C-alpha positions in Angstrom: 20.2 4.6 -8.5 21.2 7.8 -6.5 21.7 7.4 -2.7 18.6 9.8 -1.8 16.4 7.3 -4.5 18.0 4.2 -2.4 16.7 5.5 1.0 13.1 6.6 -0.8 13.0 3.6 -1.8 13.4 1.9 1.4 11.1 4.4 3.4 8.1 3.6 1.3 8.8 -0.4 1.4 8.5 0.3 5.1 5.3 2.5 5.1 3.7 -0.6 2.8 5.1 -3.5 4.6 6.7 -2.1 8.1 9.5 -3.9 7.6 13.2 -2.4 7.5 15.7 -2.8 4.7 19.0 -1.8 3.8 18.9 1.4 1.7 22.2 0.5 0.1 20.2 -2.9 -1.2 18.3 -1.0 -3.3 19.0 -1.2 -6.8 16.8 -0.3 -10.2 15.3 -3.5 -10.4 14.2 -3.7 -6.8 13.0 0.0 -7.2 11.0 -0.6 -10.5 9.2 -3.4 -8.9 8.3 -1.1 -5.9 6.9 1.2 -8.4 4.7 -1.6 -9.2 3.9 -2.7 -5.9 2.8 1.0 -5.3 0.6 1.2 -8.0 -1.0 -1.8 -7.1 -1.6 -0.9 -3.7 -3.0 2.3 -4.7 -5.2 0.8 -6.5 -6.3 -2.2 -4.2 -6.6 0.8 -1.4 -9.1 3.0 -3.5 -11.3 -0.4 -3.9 -11.0 -0.6 -0.5 -12.5 2.6 0.3 -15.6 2.3 -0.6 -16.6 -1.3 0.8 -18.9 -0.4 3.3 -18.0 -1.7 7.1 -20.2 -4.4 8.8 -23.0 -2.8 10.8 -23.7 -4.5 14.2 -27.4 -4.2 13.4 -30.0 -4.1 10.4 -28.6 -0.8 8.6 -30.5 2.1 7.8 -30.8 4.9 4.9 -28.7 6.6 7.6 -26.1 4.5 7.8 -25.7 3.4 4.5 -25.3 7.6 3.8 -22.8 7.9 6.8 -20.5 5.1 5.2 -20.7 6.7 1.4 -19.7 9.9 3.0 -16.9 8.5 5.1 -15.8 6.6 2.2 -15.5 9.5 -0.3 -13.4 11.8 2.5 -11.2 9.5 3.3 -10.6 8.3 -0.6 -10.1 12.2 -1.2 -8.1 12.8 1.9 -3.9 12.4 1.9 -4.5 10.3 5.1 -3.9 6.9 4.3 -2.2 6.2 7.4 -2.5 2.4 7.1 -2.6 -0.4 4.3 -5.0 -2.5 4.1 -4.1 -6.2 5.1 -6.1 -7.8 1.8 -4.2 -5.3 -0.7 -0.7 -6.3 1.7 -1.7 -10.0 0.2 -2.5 -8.6 -3.0 1.2 -7.2 -3.2 2.6 -10.4 -1.8 4.0 -11.6 -5.0 5.9 -8.3 -5.8 6.7 -8.0 -2.4 8.6 -11.4 -2.8 10.1 -10.8 -5.8 11.6 -7.0 -4.5 13.3 -8.8 -2.0 14.9 -11.5 -4.1 16.0 -8.3 -5.7 17.2 -7.4 -2.7 19.2 -10.3 -2.0 20.6 -10.6 -5.2 21.3 -6.9 -6.3 19.8 -7.5 -9.6 
């Protein structure tokens, strides 16, 4: 893994988890796990985009259309500013494996 690859891995990990890592600690094993984590996170986030948000009132057809439009718009945009907390929990075991790979160098 090149130094540039290591920096990118550290940056991607930070974007998903909010945690800083030393780019020099990244290795092929941790990079492969990060790839798996990103794939699972994207799958989870894509599904969560289509979950309607709760209304403070009895939803009518207009509310449902607005929710469907918002979900479709968010799904099609490249604006993925935040990670859904449920997706972070779902990818937690992989995150832990990455932390171990970074600590052990394996």
